[in-house]
C-alpha positions as CSV (number, residue, x, y, z in Angstrom):
1,X,-14.7,-18.9,-12.4
2,X,-11.0,-19.7,-13.1
3,X,-9.2,-22.1,-10.8
4,X,-6.2,-19.8,-10.8
5,X,-4.9,-16.6,-12.3
6,X,-1.2,-16.3,-13.0
7,X,0.1,-12.7,-13.1
8,X,3.1,-12.1,-15.3
9,X,2.4,-8.5,-16.2
10,X,1.1,-6.5,-13.2
11,X,-0.6,-3.1,-13.7
12,X,1.7,-0.2,-13.1
13,X,-0.3,2.5,-11.4
14,X,0.7,6.0,-12.8
15,X,2.1,8.2,-10.0
16,X,3.5,11.7,-9.8
17,X,5.5,11.2,-6.6
18,X,8.2,8.8,-7.7
19,X,6.6,5.8,-6.0
20,X,6.4,2.5,-7.9
21,X,3.1,0.7,-7.6
22,X,2.7,-2.7,-9.4
23,X,-0.8,-4.1,-8.7
24,X,-0.6,-7.9,-9.2
25,X,-4.3,-8.5,-8.2
26,X,-7.1,-6.1,-7.7
27,X,-9.5,-3.8,-9.5
28,X,-7.1,-2.4,-12.0
29,X,-5.1,-5.6,-12.8
30,X,-7.5,-8.5,-12.5
31,X,-10.9,-6.9,-11.9
32,X,-11.1,-8.4,-8.4
33,X,-13.0,-6.2,-5.9
34,X,-12.5,-8.6,-3.0
35,X,-8.7,-8.3,-2.6
36,X,-5.8,-6.3,-3.9
37,X,-2.0,-7.2,-3.8
38,X,0.6,-4.7,-4.8
39,X,4.4,-4.5,-4.8
40,X,5.6,-1.0,-4.0
41,X,8.8,1.0,-3.8
42,X,8.7,4.3,-2.0
43,X,11.7,6.6,-2.7
44,X,13.5,8.5,0.1
45,X,11.5,11.5,1.2
46,X,8.2,10.2,-0.1
47,X,4.9,10.8,1.8
48,X,1.2,10.7,1.3
49,X,-1.5,12.8,3.0
50,X,-3.5,11.3,5.8
51,X,-6.2,8.9,4.7
52,X,-9.0,7.0,6.3
53,X,-9.6,3.9,4.1
54,X,-12.7,1.7,4.2
55,X,-10.5,-1.4,3.7
56,X,-8.2,-3.4,5.9
57,X,-4.5,-3.2,4.8
58,X,-1.6,-5.4,5.6
59,X,1.9,-4.0,4.8
60,X,4.9,-6.3,4.7
61,X,8.4,-4.6,4.5
62,X,10.9,-6.3,2.3
63,X,13.7,-3.7,2.2
64,X,14.3,-0.3,3.8
65,X,12.0,1.3,6.4
66,X,8.5,2.8,6.3
67,X,6.8,5.2,8.7
68,X,3.2,5.0,9.8
69,X,1.4,7.8,11.7
70,X,-1.8,6.5,13.3
71,X,-3.8,6.7,16.5
72,X,-1.4,9.3,18.0
73,X,1.7,7.1,17.4
74,X,4.6,7.0,15.0
75,X,5.5,3.4,14.1
76,X,8.6,2.5,12.0
77,X,8.8,-0.9,10.4
78,X,11.9,-2.5,8.8
79,X,12.6,-5.7,6.7
80,X,10.6,-8.7,7.7
81,X,8.1,-6.7,9.8
82,X,4.4,-6.3,9.0
83,X,1.4,-4.3,10.2
84,X,-2.4,-4.7,9.8
85,X,-4.3,-1.4,9.8
86,X,-8.1,-1.8,10.1
87,X,-10.5,0.0,7.8
88,X,-11.7,3.3,9.3
89,X,-8.3,4.1,10.9
90,X,-6.8,7.5,10.0
91,X,-3.2,6.9,8.8
92,X,-0.4,8.6,7.1
93,X,2.4,6.7,5.2
94,X,5.8,8.0,4.6
95,X,9.5,7.2,3.9
96,X,11.5,10.0,5.6
97,X,14.6,7.9,5.5
98,X,17.6,8.0,3.2
99,X,17.0,4.8,1.3
100,X,14.1,3.4,-0.8
101,X,11.5,1.2,1.0
102,X,10.3,-1.9,-0.9
103,X,7.1,-3.5,0.4
104,X,4.0,-5.5,-0.4
105,X,0.5,-4.3,0.4
106,X,-2.6,-6.5,0.7
107,X,-6.1,-4.8,0.9
108,X,-9.4,-6.4,1.8
109,X,-11.7,-5.5,0.1
110,X,-9.5,-4.3,-2.9
111,X,-8.0,-0.8,-2.9
112,X,-9.9,1.8,-4.8
113,X,-9.4,5.6,-5.1
114,X,-13.1,6.0,-4.1
115,X,-12.6,4.2,-0.7
116,X,-9.2,5.4,0.4
117,X,-10.4,8.9,1.4
118,X,-7.2,10.8,1.2
119,X,-7.2,14.2,2.8
120,X,-6.3,17.3,0.7
């Protein structure tokens, strides 16, 4: 096993909703199934359907605001704030605000389309 892995060219996940996803470490970029780390920018008005992921996810806001709907609550985070959402929690992410939201996401185990369980 390598002692370190320097990422200079993150995998850009193709999207159709205007959101930028740059996976630095994880299944798509480094083949690691234990952890994923991604830099993201969600445009104003962006949202995803509800999901119930199997993985824990930490989100750290760098710029703008992001809204989280979970456990009957609406939580809005701004720059410098973070949240840990445990696997098995039903959550909906969105940016209903007028400016982009830039943030980092850390998933344990790594994010995968098969374990995020997005609702249609």
